[in-house]
N, C-alpha and C positions, 0 to 999 in steps of 0.2 A: 621483421616480417609482418605486414600489415594486411588483414581482410577488410574489404569495403563492405559495409552493410547495405541494403537497398533503401531507398528516399534518399534522401539528405545527405551528401557525404558525410559521414563518419567511419571511422578506425578504430580495427577492433584488433587488439595485439594476438598473433594466433601463438595460441599458449597458453594465453589465461585461463581456460578451462583447465578444471584440475585433470590432468593426467591420469590415466588408467594406464597400470602394467600391462605391458601386451602380452597377449596369450598366443605359446608359441604349440604346434600340433606336437603331440608327445610322440615320439618313434611308434611305439605303441600302437598307436592308434592309424598310424599312417600307413604302418603294415597290416594291420584289418582291414583297410579299406582297401588295399592291394588284394587280400586274397579273396574281399568279395566281388571286386572283378574279377577276378579269376574261376571263383568258385559259380559268376552267371554267365562265363561264358560257357562251362563245363556243362552248366545245368539245362541251356538253351541246347548244345548238341545231343546230349542225354535225352531231352525230352520231349524237342521239337527241333530233329534232325534235317524237316524238311523247310525250315525257314529261310535258313544262307545257301545260298547253290555252292559258296565254298565249304572247303573243308575245316576247322576250329585252329589247328596248323599255321594255315595259309592266310585265316582271318587276325592271327595275330600278329602273321608278321607284316600285314595291309597295316594294321593299327601301329604298327612300330615305326612303318615306311611312311605313312599321313603325317605322324606325328614329329617325326625329325625332318621333313618335309617341312611343316608348317613354320618348323621352328629355325630352320635356316634359310624358309624366306621370309621371314619376319625380324633374325637377327640383324642385319647390317643396317635396316630401318631404326631398329633400337638405339643400337649404338650413333648412329647418326641424331637420331631425336635428344639422345643426351648430349651430345657437343654443342648443339644448338641450345640447349635448358644452359649448359655451362656459359656458353656466348651472354645470355640475356642474365643469369644471374653475377655471372664474375666482372665480365669486362663494360655490358652495354653500362654507360652512363647514367647516375641517378636523373631522374625526373623526364626522361626519355621518353618513355612508355606514357605516363601521364599528359604531357605536350603534344602528344600525337594525337590518343585518342579523345575522342569528345567527353563532356563534363556528365551530358543525358546519359541514365541509364543505357533506354532503349539502342541509342546512337552505338554507344561503346559496347554492346551487345553485336549490333548490325555489321558494323565494322569489323570487331574479332571473328565474325562468321565468315567473311572472308578472307581470312589471314591466310588461309589454307590455301590460296591462288598462288601465292609468294613462294610456298613452301613444300616442294615434292617429296615430301615424307607421310607414307601409310600410316592409318591407323594407331600402330605398335610406337611408330618415333615420335608420335604425338603428345603420348601419356607423358613422357617425361619432359619434353619443351611445355606442355601446359603444368607440369608440378613448378619448374624456374618459373613462370610468370607468376603461379600465386604466390613463391617467396619474393617475388620483387612487388607486391602487393594488389594483384585482380582478387577479385573474390570469386569465392568459388561458380557462383551463380554465370560470372565472364570468360573462367576457364572451363567451365563445361560447352557452354554456346560453342567455343571454336574444337573442342573434342568432337561436340557432334556433326559439326557442320565442315572441318578440315579433310575426314577422309571420302568425302564427296565431291568438293568445288575443289580438290584438288587437281591441278593441272594434268597430270601422270593419268589420272582416273579419267576424267572430263575425254581426252585422246583415246584412250583403250576403251572407252566407252562410245564414242563415236565411231573408231573402227570394227567394234562388234555388230553395233546395229542403226550406224548412221541415224540419217533423221526418221527413219520408219518408225510408226506408231508410237512415236512423240516419249519413245522412253528415255534418251537421251533429257530433253527438256523437262520430265516427270521427276526424274530422280536428281536434278541439279533444281530443282524450285521445290522440291518436296525435302530434299536433304536441310537446303536452307530453312524452311519452315519450322522444319519439327526441329533442329537447332535452337532457332528463335524461341520458340514456344516451349522448350527445356530449359533454356534459360530464363526467360519471363520468369517461368513456375515457381525456380528456385528462388529467383531474384525476391522472391517474397518473401521465402522462409524469415522468421524474427532471428535465429540465432546460426549466422553462415557457417561458424566452428563448428557447430553440432552434423554440419555434412558432412565432415573431413575425420579422418581416423586420429588417435591420437599420437598416433606414429608418426604421422607426417606432421603434425600440430609441434610434434618436440626436434622432429629435423628441419623445420622453418626455423626453430628457434637457436638448434645448433649451426646452421649456417650461416643464420645473420649476425652470428658473433663469433664467428671463425675468424682466429687471424692469420697472419700471415702474408707474403705477397700473394698479387693476383695468379701467378704460374702454380705455388703450392696450393691454396685457394682452388683454383680448377681443379688439378689432380685430386684431392680429397674427395671433391663433389661430384666428379666421374666413378670413385670408388662405391661412394655415397647411392648413387645413383643406379649404379650396375648393381649393386647389392639389393637393390628395393625392387625392382624390377624382373631383372633376371631369373630368381625363383619364378614369379608369378608367369612369366613367359615359359617356363618348361613346364609348366605344373597344367596351363591352359593348352599348350601344344598335346601336353599328353591325355588330358582329357577331350581334346576336339578327336584324337584320333582312336581313341577308346569307342566315342561315342558312335563314329563313322562305323569301329567293329562292332555294336551290341544293337542297332540301328537297322532290320533291314531298309535299302535302299527302293527297292520294289515294291512296298507299301508307299512308301513316298509317292512314286510314279505311277502306280495305280491309279491315285486320284486326281490327276491332272486336268483332266477334260472338264470337271464340275468349276464353274465359273468361282465360286466360294471357297467350297474346299482347297482347291489347288492355289489359292493364294495361302490358307492354313500349313498347307503341304511348305510350299516353299519358305516360309519365315523359319518353319522348323527346322529345313534344310540349313538355310543360313546361319541359323545360331549354330548348326552343330557342325559343319562345314570347314567354318573358319579359314577363307578363301581371303586373302591378301585383297585390299580394296581396287590397287592398280590392276589387278588380271582377273579379278569378278568376274567382271563384264563377259570374259571367251567364256567361261563357266555357265553364266547363265546362258550363254546363245546358245548350248547342244540342249537346252529344254524348251527351246523356243518352238518347237512344232508339237509339242506335245503340251505345254503349259499357254495360260493368258497371258498376255500383255500386263495385267494387274498383278499377277503373279511373278512376275519376272522382276515389275517393278519393287513390287514388296522383297522380291529378294534383296533386291541392290542396294536398298533403302537398310534393312536391319541388319545386313549381314559386316559391315564395317563398324556399326556401333554399336551393337549389344554380341557382338558370337562371344564363345565360350572364350577365347582367350581373349578377345579385348576386356572383358568383365575380369578375367581373374587378373590382368594390368592395373586395371580402373580400382579394384581391390585395395591395392598399396596406396589409397591415397582418400578413397569416399568409402563411408560406412556401407556395410549392407541395406540397410533402409534406404540409404539412396540410389544405389545402384538397383533395387526393386520398381522404386517409382519409376527411373529413368525406363527402365525394361518395358514396363506399361506403358509410358507414353510412346515409346518408339513404335511398341507391336500395335499399339491400337490407332494412332496415327497411318503406319505404312498400311494396314491392312484397308482403311478409312480410304487412304487413296488408289490403293490396288483395286477395292469394288467401285471407286468413282471413273478412275480409267476403264474398268470392263464397262462398265454399263455406257458410258460415251462411245467405247468403241461399239 
């Protein structure tokens, strides 16, 4: 497995960097975090009982229901993404990707940002598929371009967004164009990174090395890789789903809705909502439609741009592959770009 650095085509083997031992969360720390979350719920219920309309047991039940709904909604797409990843890693002949894609860096990223048109998978399934692409030689910046564009240029997302909003307010066009531009902006930024391997976690680099030298028949390698990918993404998916449900229990949605009329604060509120609710990009347009009478068009577009790219669930999945520093930069670019697009739409409207 090789990763291509920016500029002239130079190859840098993944795993050549010194691999640091992967730090695992101690069970005691996990239990402590759970106790802190429960304590926060109890403290809110005791000191600010009017903050939430529902009682604590009802909110806990709602949080569990939301977490499970996010998990079950994303699970089929994750499995599909893993299967597509195996096709790329094991069954695709050597050199096919290189022959199809343009040689120029910007042209390669422009094509990869449209690849989602051919893959009806939501953002969760795109993560294992992008991991497979990198294992076959795509640079991290190129994989990021695909990851940021695919959840928005997905054909199912286009159809559902049109079904929800039609051509009214230019929401569909702004979502497609905005998503495409954000993806290529992120790809360009990280293509300038002097050490592409540094964008990836040491564990993923080790996985790339192991897969590259995996012995056995294609069927055996496929089964092995299926287990490797599921072990990598499933814990992140479960944690991300739990966080999405827990945040919705802790954050009063009425606070967000109260500022919906302000053209600037409404964008901020919908960006915050997009990060926390973690709705699949295939159906998020119908969720956004329920706010159309309260929030501005710019706020709705910001929601539709931010949610598929950097919601809590997606960040947990991306953390299986990219470092925390890389994800912090991605979140900053996505939020600032979505905010700017939202402001522009409100001004033009």
